[in-house]
C-alpha positions, 0 to 999 in steps of 0.5 A: 499499499503507499506511503499517502496512504499512511503519511495522511493518515496519520495527518487526520488522527494528529489533526482530531485527536492530537499527536499524543494518538499518534504515539498511541496508536502506533505500535512500532514492534508490530508493524513491519514498516517500525511506524517510519513512514514517507508517502512515497514508500510502499507498505504492508496493507497489515500495517493498515490494519493494524494503526487501525484496530488500534485507532478503535481501541483508543476511541471506542470507534468502530472500523467501518466508521474509522475507515468511512471518516479516512476516507472523508479526510482522504477525498479533501485532501486528494481535491487538493493534492491533485486539483486537476481530476477534479476540476476535468469534470463538474458533478460527482458521478462524471468523476466517479465514472472516470476512476477506472478509465482515467484516475486510477490509469493516471495513478499508475503512471506515477505510481507503478506499484499501487493495487487499485481498487476496481470501480465499475460503473454500472449506469450512470445519468445526472442524478444516479450512479450506480457502481460496483466496488472491488478490493481484497482489502474490503475497504467498502466503507471507506470508498464511501467516505470517498464518494461523500466527501467528493461530493461534497468538493462539486457541492452536491448532496447524495444519499449513497447505498450499498444494494448489496456485497458478498459476504466479506466485503470485497465486492460492494455495489453502491447506488449513488444518488442526488438529493437536490 
């Protein structure tokens, strides 16, 4: 998993819970990375799982809730760090439709070893998008948070529904509907 995910997670934890919480949730003896991250490095997914588990224990928040909050935070950061991706389209529906056909292709150019989830658009119009999220990491609440905050970027109010998901969360069908 790319280091930017880890460095941004640490930034989110520090901004929302304080630097003491960062120190509290990093358990170097449990992490392959030993708790040292750079944005350009690559680290095992197991380190992310461990950190989220410690954050859940420390805050009392569930891991799905933390994943969603992190997705929301990261979408806000991406809208600043990768503004051209957001500026090339006019709505969250157009952005979501471009995740696999454009955005992930560009990400792979920058980070050829990045392991990205797959987003397949099933159908779309100006007020709805139905899409399937596929990832062996099973972080669909994170994906939901990314969608939610991306809608906020475009000042669109949306309702996100999970229509179906397989037994382990590796494949989830979302419906995103405009509320106005």
